[in-house]
LUMTORTI-901721 format. One line per 8 residues: for each residue x, y, z of C-alpha. Coordinates in nm, 4 decimals, padded with zeros to 6 digits, m for minus. Example, Ala and Ser with C-alpha at 12.3 -4.5 7.8 and 13.67 -1.06 7.14 Angstrom:
# residues 2
01.2300,m00.4500,00.7800 | 01.3670,m00.1060,00.7140
END
This chain:
# residues 635
m00.1930,m02.2419,m04.1697 | m00.1004,m02.6138,m04.1602 | 00.2496,m02.5081,m04.0474 | 00.1030,m02.3082,m03.7602 | m00.1129,m02.6014,m03.6511 | 00.1761,m02.8444,m03.6685 | 00.3999,m02.6105,m03.4690 | 00.1283,m02.5573,m03.2064
00.0667,m02.9314,m03.1728 | 00.4394,m02.9983,m03.1343 | 00.4652,m02.7299,m02.8679 | 00.1714,m02.8795,m02.6821 | 00.3193,m03.2286,m02.6930 | 00.6558,m03.1017,m02.5721 | 00.4949,m02.9156,m02.2846 | 00.2869,m03.2156,m02.1804
00.5796,m03.4534,m02.2072 | 00.7846,m03.2296,m01.9817 | 00.4982,m03.1929,m01.7356 | 00.4318,m03.5675,m01.7330 | 00.7972,m03.6384,m01.6573 | 00.7763,m03.4624,m01.3220 | 00.4120,m03.5239,m01.2359 | 00.4757,m03.8657,m01.0817
00.6605,m03.7078,m00.7895 | 00.5178,m03.3571,m00.7738 | 00.1440,m03.4262,m00.7848 | 00.1367,m03.6601,m00.4810 | 00.3316,m03.3980,m00.2867 | 00.0945,m03.1157,m00.3856 | m00.2022,m03.3313,m00.2863 | m00.0564,m03.4493,00.0437
m00.2412,m03.3727,00.3660 | 00.0837,m03.2273,00.4968 | 00.1202,m02.9864,00.2061 | m00.0490,m02.6942,00.3915 | 00.2145,m02.7286,00.6649 | 00.4856,m02.7322,00.3983 | 00.3403,m02.4099,00.2553 | 00.3399,m02.2531,00.6013
00.7050,m02.3509,00.6477 | 00.7942,m02.2043,00.3079 | 00.6140,m01.8864,00.4102 | 00.8103,m01.8778,00.7339 | 01.1395,m01.9302,00.5521 | 01.0915,m01.6539,00.2974 | 00.9773,m01.4162,00.5742 | 01.2846,m01.4663,00.7936
01.4732,m01.1595,00.6607 | 01.1969,m00.9459,00.8122 | 01.3116,m01.0379,01.1632 | 01.6093,m00.8025,01.1456 | 01.4406,m00.5046,00.9829 | 01.4635,m00.1909,01.1955 | 01.1402,m00.0131,01.2913 | 00.9959,00.1864,01.0034
00.8258,00.5257,01.0247 | 00.4761,00.4354,01.1510 | 00.6286,00.1750,01.3829 | 00.7850,00.4580,01.5840 | 00.4716,00.6729,01.5724 | 00.2857,00.3721,01.7138 | 00.5542,00.3293,01.9778 | 00.4792,00.6788,02.1077
00.1182,00.5749,02.1638 | 00.1912,00.2284,02.3002 | 00.4996,00.2458,02.5208 | 00.3513,00.4507,02.8053 | 00.5283,00.7236,03.0060 | 00.9000,00.7226,02.9181 | 01.1824,00.9558,02.8072 | 01.0819,00.8659,02.4504
00.7282,00.9976,02.4901 | 00.8313,01.2870,02.7129 | 01.0288,01.4547,02.4340 | 00.7436,01.4109,02.1899 | 00.4724,01.5218,02.4340 | 00.6579,01.8472,02.4911 | 00.6044,01.9252,02.1216 | 00.2461,01.7983,02.1144
00.3455,01.4917,01.9122 | 00.2509,01.2144,02.1567 | m00.0898,01.1568,02.3189 | m00.1460,01.2043,02.6897 | m00.2864,00.8504,02.7095 | 00.0190,00.6648,02.5813 | 00.0004,00.2991,02.6815 | m00.3722,00.3017,02.7587
m00.5793,00.0367,02.5856 | m00.8693,00.2725,02.5092 | m00.6439,00.5293,02.3424 | m00.4725,00.2547,02.1456 | m00.7957,00.1046,02.0136 | m00.9321,00.4391,01.8963 | m00.6243,00.6343,01.7850 | m00.3353,00.4038,01.6944
m00.3950,00.4376,01.3201 | m00.4897,00.8058,01.3280 | m00.1951,00.9667,01.1470 | m00.3530,01.3069,01.0783 | m00.6887,01.4349,01.2000 | m00.8170,01.7951,01.1787 | m00.9731,01.7819,01.5259 | m00.6969,01.5837,01.6984
m00.3437,01.6551,01.5850 | m00.3298,01.8468,01.2553 | m00.2718,02.1811,01.4270 | 00.0108,02.0546,01.6483 | 00.1761,01.8756,01.3538 | 00.1686,02.1940,01.1449 | 00.2814,02.4193,01.4266 | 00.5807,02.1990,01.4957
00.6465,02.1637,01.1237 | 00.6101,01.7856,01.0938 | 00.3533,01.8757,00.8262 | 00.4397,02.1647,00.5897 | 00.2630,02.4989,00.5617 | 00.0886,02.3937,00.2371 | m00.1043,02.1122,00.4087 | m00.4806,02.1246,00.3569
m00.6483,02.2463,00.6735 | m00.8947,01.9569,00.6555 | m00.6364,01.6910,00.5725 | m00.7282,01.3571,00.7256 | m00.5614,01.0145,00.7324 | m00.7412,00.8402,01.0168 | m00.8264,00.4704,01.0261 | m01.0231,00.2638,01.2767
m00.8535,m00.0735,01.3236 | m00.9163,m00.1813,01.6822 | m00.8496,m00.5540,01.6270 | m00.5072,m00.4872,01.4758 | m00.4449,m00.2184,01.7384 | m00.5076,m00.4689,02.0157 | m00.2347,m00.6998,01.8815 | 00.0135,m00.4099,01.8932
m00.0968,m00.3211,02.2462 | m00.0210,m00.6828,02.3427 | 00.3258,m00.6517,02.1874 | 00.4061,m00.3619,02.4181 | 00.2714,m00.5381,02.7219 | 00.4680,m00.8598,02.6503 | 00.7948,m00.7505,02.4832 | 00.8067,m00.3692,02.4552
01.1781,m00.3599,02.3813 | 01.1943,m00.6216,02.1059 | 01.0995,m00.5348,01.7505 | 01.2323,m00.8782,01.6545 | 00.9578,m01.0478,01.8556 | 00.7043,m00.8089,01.7056 | 00.8170,m00.9271,01.3624 | 00.7796,m01.2872,01.4828
00.4239,m01.2024,01.5866 | 00.3509,m01.0699,01.2349 | 00.5092,m01.3738,01.0680 | 00.2885,m01.6033,01.2770 | m00.0133,m01.4240,01.1340 | 00.1276,m01.4805,00.7856 | 00.1589,m01.8510,00.8641 | m00.2048,m01.8483,00.9769
m00.2946,m01.6814,00.6454 | m00.1122,m01.9520,00.4506 | m00.2931,m02.2307,00.6380 | m00.6244,m02.0563,00.5746 | m00.5412,m02.0070,00.2043 | m00.4567,m02.3774,00.1713 | m00.7801,m02.4723,00.3505 | m00.9869,m02.2444,00.1261
m00.8398,m02.3882,m00.1952 | m00.8953,m02.7434,m00.0701 | m01.2539,m02.6591,00.0161 | m01.3338,m02.5064,m00.3214 | m01.1177,m02.7193,m00.5549 | m01.1997,m03.0887,m00.5700 | m00.8561,m03.2189,m00.6703 | m00.6154,m03.1832,m00.3787
m00.3090,m03.1428,m00.6004 | m00.4673,m02.8517,m00.7874 | m00.5488,m02.6866,m00.4540 | m00.1888,m02.7527,m00.3494 | m00.0598,m02.5880,m00.6681 | m00.2763,m02.2805,m00.6049 | m00.1338,m02.2568,m00.2519 | 00.2227,m02.2842,m00.3847
00.1605,m02.0049,m00.6343 | 00.0218,m01.7918,m00.3534 | 00.3164,m01.8366,m00.1160 | 00.5678,m01.7651,m00.3941 | 00.4066,m01.4299,m00.4686 | 00.6262,m01.1539,m00.3249 | 00.3300,m00.9398,m00.2132 | 00.3335,m01.1226,00.1219
00.6751,m00.9990,00.2315 | 00.6091,m00.6334,00.3088 | 00.3342,m00.6886,00.5696 | 00.5686,m00.9189,00.7632 | 00.8578,m00.6731,00.7332 | 00.6613,m00.3693,00.8505 | 00.5123,m00.4234,01.1945 | 00.2585,m00.1439,01.1453
00.1223,m00.3241,00.8375 | 00.0237,m00.6367,01.0304 | m00.3358,m00.5159,00.9987 | m00.3450,m00.6391,00.6381 | m00.2563,m00.9941,00.7436 | m00.5237,m00.9971,01.0139 | m00.7833,m00.8610,00.7742 | m00.6924,m01.1245,00.5170
m00.7002,m01.4092,00.7697 | m01.0480,m01.3203,00.8954 | m01.1601,m01.2596,00.5360 | m01.0592,m01.6123,00.4385 | m01.2510,m01.7518,00.7369 | m01.5525,m01.5481,00.6238 | m01.5516,m01.7031,00.2763 | m01.5189,m02.0579,00.4121
m01.7921,m02.0094,00.6725 | m02.0231,m01.8622,00.4083 | m01.9562,m02.1595,00.1788 | m02.0341,m02.4121,00.4515 | m02.3516,m02.2257,00.5415 | m02.4726,m02.2191,00.1824 | m02.3464,m02.5564,00.0618 | m02.4160,m02.7690,00.3688
m02.7005,m02.5685,00.5279 | m02.4845,m02.5253,00.8401 | m02.6855,m02.2612,01.0261 | m02.4055,m02.1269,01.2477 | m02.2110,m02.0549,00.9280 | m02.4142,m01.7447,00.8451 | m02.3534,m01.5875,01.1838 | m01.9904,m01.6976,01.1884
m01.9310,m01.5481,00.8423 | m02.0805,m01.2163,00.9565 | m01.8646,m01.2162,01.2708 | m01.5445,m01.2962,01.0787 | m01.6264,m01.0263,00.8246 | m01.6655,m00.7748,01.1074 | m01.3280,m00.8803,01.2526 | m01.1734,m00.8410,00.9071
m01.3134,m00.4876,00.8741 | m01.2023,m00.3943,01.2266 | m00.8526,m00.5124,01.1376 | m00.8258,m00.3051,00.8206 | m01.0440,m00.1325,00.5639 | m00.9067,m00.3902,00.3199 | m01.1607,m00.6307,00.4690 | m01.4192,m00.4818,00.2325
m01.2487,m00.6855,m00.0414 | m01.3816,m01.0004,00.1292 | m01.7250,m00.9063,00.0024 | m01.5944,m00.9372,m00.3550 | m01.5710,m01.3127,m00.3089 | m01.9051,m01.3379,m00.1267 | m02.0724,m01.1500,m00.4107 | m01.8950,m01.3648,m00.6723
m02.0043,m01.6749,m00.4794 | m02.3721,m01.5861,m00.4954 | m02.3633,m01.4323,m00.8433 | m02.1619,m01.7049,m01.0139 | m02.1125,m02.0171,m00.8034 | m02.4564,m02.0614,m00.6483 | m02.7378,m02.1756,m00.8774 | m03.0528,m02.1235,m00.6706
m03.3199,m01.8557,m00.7182 | m03.1769,m01.5047,m00.7549 | m03.3818,m01.3667,m00.4690 | m03.2513,m01.6321,m00.2332 | m02.8951,m01.5665,m00.3444 | m02.9449,m01.1949,m00.2934 | m03.0858,m01.2482,00.0544 | m02.7786,m01.4553,00.1439
m02.5697,m01.1404,00.1026 | m02.7866,m00.9280,00.3314 | m02.6017,m01.0180,00.6577 | m02.2666,m00.9224,00.5028 | m02.4055,m00.6010,00.3573 | m02.5556,m00.5143,00.6964 | m02.2183,m00.5682,00.8655 | m02.0401,m00.3472,00.6119
m02.3050,m00.0737,00.6310 | m02.3057,m00.0752,01.0116 | m01.9267,m00.0699,01.0268 | m01.9009,00.2198,00.7828 | m02.1700,00.4182,00.9647 | m01.9817,00.3897,01.2947 | m01.6580,00.4623,01.1092 | m01.7902,00.7906,00.9717
m01.9678,00.8985,01.2897 | m01.6374,00.8756,01.4760 | m01.4613,01.0925,01.2179 | m01.2431,00.8262,01.0560 | m01.1520,00.8240,00.6889 | m00.9232,01.0068,00.4486 | m00.9483,01.3278,00.2500 | m00.7434,01.6208,00.1321
m00.4633,01.4359,m00.0473 | m00.4247,01.2019,m00.3424 | m00.2353,00.9184,m00.1727 | m00.5718,00.8005,m00.0344 | m00.9192,00.8508,m00.1786 | m01.2065,00.7775,00.0566 | m01.4971,00.6244,m00.1417 | m01.7520,00.7921,00.0891
m01.5889,01.1315,00.1469 | m01.4487,01.1724,m00.2080 | m01.6595,00.9568,m00.4427 | m01.5663,01.1406,m00.7646 | m01.1929,01.1271,m00.6943 | m01.2214,00.7631,m00.5953 | m01.4104,00.6702,m00.9136 | m01.1342,00.8277,m01.1232
m00.8721,00.6492,m00.9120 | m01.0378,00.3132,m00.9845 | m01.0086,00.3792,m01.3573 | m00.6434,00.4872,m01.3277 | m00.5198,00.2296,m01.0773 | m00.7131,m00.0936,m01.1369 | m00.5109,m00.2031,m01.4460 | m00.1870,m00.1722,m01.2468
m00.3269,m00.4072,m00.9833 | m00.4958,m00.6599,m01.2126 | m00.2314,m00.6851,m01.4828 | 00.0335,m00.6694,m01.2124 | m00.1182,m00.9812,m01.0588 | m00.1386,m01.1623,m01.3927 | 00.2140,m01.0741,m01.5073 | 00.4053,m00.9828,m01.1844
00.4651,m00.6343,m01.3272 | 00.5132,m00.4402,m00.9999 | 00.2053,m00.2224,m00.9387 | 00.4432,00.0127,m00.7553 | 00.5638,00.1397,m01.0954 | 00.2556,00.3622,m01.0887 | 00.4252,00.5806,m00.8262 | 00.7638,00.6099,m00.9974
00.6648,00.7107,m01.3507 | 00.6019,01.0550,m01.5012 | 00.2405,01.1083,m01.6104 | 00.3109,01.0504,m01.9813 | 00.4878,00.7168,m01.9241 | 00.2279,00.6134,m01.6696 | m00.0427,00.6685,m01.9301 | 00.1481,00.4573,m02.1831
00.1937,00.1723,m01.9343 | m00.1723,00.2051,m01.8353 | m00.2732,00.1274,m02.1946 | m00.0547,m00.1844,m02.2011 | m00.1755,m00.3099,m01.8635 | m00.5408,m00.2325,m01.9347 | m00.5084,m00.4336,m02.2572 | m00.3523,m00.7229,m02.0621
m00.6261,m00.7092,m01.7966 | m00.8827,m00.7561,m02.0747 | m00.6897,m00.9882,m02.3072 | m00.5919,m01.2535,m02.0522 | m00.9516,m01.3304,m01.9421 | m01.0475,m01.3390,m02.3119 | m00.7758,m01.5981,m02.3718 | m00.9200,m01.7960,m02.0797
m01.2714,m01.7962,m02.2270 | m01.2771,m02.1708,m02.3084 | m01.2153,m02.2506,m01.9403 | m01.4479,m01.9760,m01.8151 | m01.7340,m02.1040,m02.0303 | m01.6826,m02.4596,m01.9085 | m01.6260,m02.3945,m01.5377 | m01.8507,m02.2024,m01.3017
m01.5747,m02.2153,m01.0388 | m01.3270,m02.0522,m01.2785 | m01.5752,m01.7675,m01.3294 | m01.6027,m01.7349,m00.9515 | m01.2253,m01.6946,m00.9145 | m01.2103,m01.4376,m01.1928 | m01.5057,m01.2339,m01.0669 | m01.3715,m01.2351,m00.7112
m01.0277,m01.1271,m00.8284 | m01.1499,m00.8360,m01.0410 | m01.4028,m00.7058,m00.7888 | m01.1474,m00.7360,m00.5052 | m00.9210,m00.4902,m00.6891 | m01.1763,m00.2095,m00.6585 | m01.1360,m00.1325,m00.2839 | m00.7571,m00.1227,m00.3163
m00.7791,00.1580,m00.5708 | m00.8429,00.3862,m00.2719 | m00.4649,00.4088,m00.2318 | m00.1764,00.4078,m00.4792 | m00.1047,00.0654,m00.6322 | 00.1365,m00.1407,m00.4239 | 00.2420,m00.5050,m00.4327 | 00.1005,m00.5695,m00.0855
m00.2412,m00.4659,m00.2170 | m00.2460,m00.7875,m00.4209 | m00.2917,m01.0237,m00.1247 | m00.6719,m01.0312,m00.1559 | m00.6647,m01.0179,m00.5375 | m00.4234,m01.3132,m00.5490 | m00.6800,m01.5474,m00.3904 | m00.8892,m01.5516,m00.7070
m00.5945,m01.5160,m00.9438 | m00.4071,m01.8233,m00.8241 | m00.7222,m02.0313,m00.7878 | m00.7964,m01.9604,m01.1539 | m00.4374,m02.0064,m01.2760 | m00.4033,m02.3405,m01.0965 | m00.7284,m02.4683,m01.2430 | m00.6262,m02.3489,m01.5888
m00.2873,m02.5232,m01.5755 | m00.4419,m02.8424,m01.4370 | m00.7160,m02.8473,m01.7008 | m00.4627,m02.8043,m01.9801 | m00.2387,m03.0774,m01.8327 | m00.5325,m03.3190,m01.8025 | m00.6605,m03.2314,m02.1523 | m01.0057,m03.1423,m02.0253
m01.2837,m03.0950,m02.2773 | m01.2539,m02.7148,m02.2787 | m00.8976,m02.7221,m02.4211 | m00.9339,m02.6084,m02.7859 | m00.8390,m02.8246,m03.0804 | m00.5540,m02.7385,m03.3183 | m00.5526,m02.3776,m03.4311 | m00.4721,m02.0231,m03.3235
m00.6821,m02.0417,m03.0073 | m00.4944,m02.3515,m02.8965 | m00.1660,m02.1729,m02.9714 | m00.2799,m01.8865,m02.7490 | m00.3595,m02.1350,m02.4713 | m00.0114,m02.2892,m02.5005 | 00.1454,m01.9419,m02.4849 | m00.0571,m01.8633,m02.1746
00.0503,m02.1911,m02.0118 | 00.4156,m02.1110,m02.0755 | 00.3715,m01.7559,m01.9491 | 00.1918,m01.8570,m01.6309 | 00.4383,m02.1371,m01.5526 | 00.7483,m01.9235,m01.6067 | 00.6140,m01.6090,m01.4423 | 00.4445,m01.7644,m01.1413
00.6858,m02.0462,m01.0576 | 01.0595,m01.9994,m01.1297 | 01.0424,m01.6228,m01.1811 | 00.8142,m01.5773,m00.8814 | 01.0554,m01.7840,m00.6697 | 01.3410,m01.5555,m00.7741 | 01.1500,m01.2359,m00.6984 | 01.0242,m01.3777,m00.3659
01.3817,m01.4571,m00.2669 | 01.4870,m01.1043,m00.3636 | 01.1907,m00.9267,m00.2026 | 01.3865,m00.8492,00.1144 | 01.6702,m00.6875,m00.0798 | 01.4342,m00.4816,m00.2979 | 01.2369,m00.3618,00.0052 | 01.5581,m00.2764,00.1920
01.6894,m00.0751,m00.1037 | 01.3694,00.1270,m00.1214 | 01.3705,00.1912,00.2510 | 01.7344,00.3002,00.2405 | 01.6531,00.5502,m00.0335 | 01.3582,00.6924,00.1581 | 01.5597,00.6982,00.4827 | 01.8227,00.9076,00.3042
01.5733,01.1932,00.2807 | 01.5607,01.1918,00.6626 | 01.9396,01.1754,00.7187 | 02.0457,01.5265,00.8166 | 02.4122,01.4433,00.8743 | 02.5985,01.6208,01.1514 | 02.3229,01.8727,01.2156 | 02.4227,01.8962,01.5812
02.2048,01.9778,01.8805 | 01.8919,02.1455,01.7419 | 01.6955,02.1677,02.0665 | 01.7178,02.5493,02.0647 | 01.7007,02.5919,01.6883 | 01.4420,02.5762,01.4149 | 01.5514,02.3405,01.1389 | 01.4779,02.5166,00.8079
01.4647,02.2936,00.4989 | 01.4537,02.5139,00.1916 | 01.3631,02.2399,m00.0612 | 01.2460,01.9189,00.1063 | 01.2822,01.6254,m00.1390 | 01.0341,01.4102,00.0560 | 00.8353,01.6431,00.2815 | 00.6405,01.3644,00.4521
00.9707,01.2313,00.5915 | 00.9597,01.5114,00.8491 | 00.6346,01.3724,00.9863 | 00.8495,01.0855,01.1151 | 01.1747,01.2705,01.1911 | 01.0830,01.3630,01.5517 | 00.9926,01.0011,01.6314 | 01.3180,00.8738,01.4802
01.5174,01.1240,01.6869 | 01.3333,01.0425,02.0081 | 01.3863,00.6690,01.9493 | 01.7611,00.7248,01.9069 | 01.7751,00.9472,02.2143 | 01.8636,01.2564,02.0109 | 01.7258,01.6023,02.0964 | 01.4387,01.7256,01.8818
01.4609,02.0539,01.6907 | 01.2622,02.3375,01.8436 | 01.0606,02.3244,01.5234 | 01.0833,02.2294,01.1550 | 01.0188,02.4784,00.8764 | 00.9912,02.3527,00.5185 | 00.9796,02.6364,00.2670 | 00.9014,02.4324,m00.0447
00.9098,02.0774,m00.1777 | 01.2249,01.9862,m00.3658 | 01.0440,01.8028,m00.6456 | 01.1522,02.0554,m00.9083 | 01.3771,02.3563,m00.9528 | 01.3129,02.6292,m00.6959 | 01.4286,02.9899,m00.7132 | 01.4912,03.1456,m00.3707
01.5029,03.5252,m00.3519 | 01.5799,03.7310,m00.0429 | 01.3714,04.0490,m00.0324 | 01.4754,04.1805,00.3098 | 01.6500,04.0779,00.6305 | 01.3727,03.8402,00.7382 | 01.1976,03.7385,00.4183 | 01.2580,03.4773,00.1478
01.0445,03.4254,m00.1610 | 01.0346,03.0758,m00.3131 | 00.9167,03.0305,m00.6689 | 00.8802,02.7227,m00.8907 | 01.0819,02.7382,m01.2125 | 00.7921,02.5643,m01.3914 | 00.4372,02.4600,m01.3019 | 00.3705,02.4781,m00.9254
00.5857,02.4223,m00.6194 | 00.4012,02.0952,m00.5590 | 00.4738,01.9506,m00.9068 | 00.7564,01.7333,m01.0380 | 00.8620,01.9776,m01.3082 | 00.9351,01.8422,m01.6573 | 01.0247,01.4933,m01.5388 | 01.0367,01.2436,m01.8268
01.2000,00.9381,m01.6699 | 01.1225,00.6933,m01.3919 | 01.2424,00.8451,m01.0661 | 01.1973,00.8296,m00.6894 | 01.0850,01.1929,m00.6908 | 00.7408,01.0895,m00.8217 | 00.7124,00.8469,m00.5311 | 00.8078,01.1217,m00.2867
00.5431,01.3448,m00.4425 | 00.2728,01.0822,m00.3862 | 00.3871,01.0098,m00.0309 | 00.3857,01.3803,00.0511 | 00.0535,01.4737,m00.1080 | m00.1109,01.6644,00.1759 | m00.3145,01.8968,m00.0430 | m00.5023,01.7586,m00.3401
m00.5960,01.9677,m00.6403 | m00.9543,01.9989,m00.5117 | m00.8391,02.2253,m00.2283 | m00.6883,02.5352,m00.3937 | m00.5041,02.8302,m00.2447 | m00.5849,03.1875,m00.3410 | m00.3423,03.4743,m00.3932 | m00.2874,03.6624,m00.0699
m00.3761,03.3673,00.1545 | m00.1646,03.3611,00.4714 | m00.0592,03.0655,00.6828 | 00.0927,03.1362,01.0229 | 00.2995,02.8947,01.2311 | 00.5107,02.9821,01.5334 | 00.8011,03.2111,01.4375 | 00.7144,03.2102,01.0635
00.4322,03.3103,00.8338 | 00.3745,03.2364,00.4659 | 00.1883,03.4415,00.2076 | 00.0832,03.2855,m00.1221 | 00.1893,03.5246,m00.4004 | 00.0919,03.3271,m00.7117 | m00.1044,03.0125,m00.7943 | m00.1564,02.8064,m01.1090
m00.4881,02.7289,m01.2790 | m00.5551,02.4544,m01.0228 | m00.4923,02.6836,m00.7267 | m00.1622,02.5194,m00.6329 | 00.1100,02.7588,m00.5114 | 00.3650,02.8800,m00.7664 | 00.5263,03.1477,m00.5497 | 00.5197,03.2107,m00.1746
00.6864,03.4536,00.0668 | 00.8221,03.3147,00.3956 | 00.8546,03.5782,00.6695 | 01.0538,03.4900,00.9848 | 01.0280,03.6595,01.3237 | 01.4065,03.7040,01.3419 | 01.6751,03.7928,01.0865 | 01.7594,03.4984,00.8651
02.1177,03.4842,01.0006 | 01.9934,03.4467,01.3576 | 02.1631,03.1500,01.5328 | 01.8188,03.0105,01.6212 | 01.7772,02.9082,01.2532 | 01.9611,02.6082,01.1056 | 01.9509,02.6212,00.7238 | 01.9724,02.3114,00.5016
01.8900,02.2370,00.1378 | 01.8801,01.9169,m00.0656 | 02.1395,01.8485,m00.3340 | 01.9978,01.6147,m00.5997 | 02.3418,01.5542,m00.7488 | 02.4645,01.3684,m00.4413 | 02.1232,01.2877,m00.2825 | 02.1957,01.4433,00.0559
02.1434,01.7625,00.2534 | 02.3983,02.0420,00.2656 | 02.4200,02.3827,00.4300 | 02.2146,02.6495,00.2577 | 02.4085,02.9731,00.2102 | 02.1690,03.2636,00.2416 | 02.1790,03.5103,m00.0466 | 02.2184,03.8852,00.0189
01.9110,04.1093,00.0088 | 01.8007,04.1235,m00.3533 | 01.9935,03.8067,m00.4410 | 01.8537,03.4810,m00.5820 | 01.9693,03.1207,m00.5444 | 01.8585,02.8472,m00.7842 | 01.8136,02.5007,m00.6321 | 01.7910,02.2402,m00.9063
01.5324,01.9659,m00.9029 | 01.5626,01.5971,m00.9775 | 01.5584,01.6514,m01.3560
END
């Protein structure tokens, strides 16, 4: 034991000596009044690669609603894929973020084939974000032909976020250099890149900006008895919610403020939250009455429409977000792992999400503000469990995380009273210091610099599932994809084609997902039967390694397990009908018969299948009547 203590003391001295050697120059810089501007400039610099990113998926769907009458919208309108009110402000404010809605566009999407035949008839992905929608409407009034300027617009919102983050840390943390360190940690986190790269994701930056203003206004109202602060906080919270549903996470910090930071009577602290609760309740009531929300798939779980599924999602997803923030383990791993490996990683991350706060107990006991950061961070993770874990979901969570980490590092450096004496606990503190410094400074800088390359690689891989090669003019043909590797890609294919000036297929017909091995049997001149080699057609069969196919499965989940098929159920779309022949115990299709209105060799049908060996589409050679073709899956 004496050896352990001596080693721990030596490590602590070495760490402090190294920190002291650079503190003379670094601390004045971190505490400078100009440091927030420096942070904004750093944020601008690391976001520059986003300027040259081509429009992504939803960007082109939005373009159809925003650009107004044009050849682009004309092609799409002919297929029922663009609204009649393209370019109108009212349509934009209400429908821009409505991807799929049973009463608005689900039928037309299924009839064209942009959504597959196995889509749940009540599938809904419809969000109400009028504040964010208005900024996109402005883009198309000011510079409709320049996605570069639209990216600039998004980056300016990120700069506003960074200034607000710096202001919030300075307001809550007494020492300016500690606030400056927290801001530096925040800007180095790579979760801020994607919302600047993807124009359609600007809503997250707006929601975060107004959320930060909410917290600061609430603090001034409560701390300085500034009466306008209560009303201003409520207004900013409403703007945050009307920018994105993520704005609900703002309440995590308001609740933590009153529960942990404030010290007055409990009733008074509870009453201080009433205006915010009223705003959230009123917003959600209007949200539901207008038919917004999500249901029918497992990419999104709506807390109101699907409370049981959402509760389970919180349990499954929260450790990926929280431990991902502590350790920079990408939360996105959740979507790329087979279930068995995901469960193993869940155990590790859940342990980390518990163990790290336990290691921080000396600071948490000594500092009410540290408890505020931790409570805000952990509660803020809950709303983001409504969708699959992603790095960009950490932007709200990071506010509390980096406030706490900065205060922890500063307290250790200054040898505050909470730092334990020699022993195992002190050794654990030293280990945590080293981990936080290495992970959130040099390593974070490396990953932030590489964020553009990583994002581009992922987008290239996803785009490959939309690249049909020399398919030719399909305007008089139905494009038949026998085993679609990423079925949701065909929701965006018509918009990509229209943007490039290419003719749209007459329709798209996906027979089955390509997640696993599919057996295709021809039973007569017009009929093919598709059957999963194992499990259901909608499963990744027997996958035991990390793979993009699991990500494609999540992206393309348009029928959750709570919405089963039954044997004999028929789904009819123009020129094709499908009969479900077999289902598994969950009601997911195992075998289905696809009946066409014309012989399968008819020139009006263009047949393609996906080859997992070379990751591209190739021509599908139809088997003779009675013949079977096996299309291998990813594994």
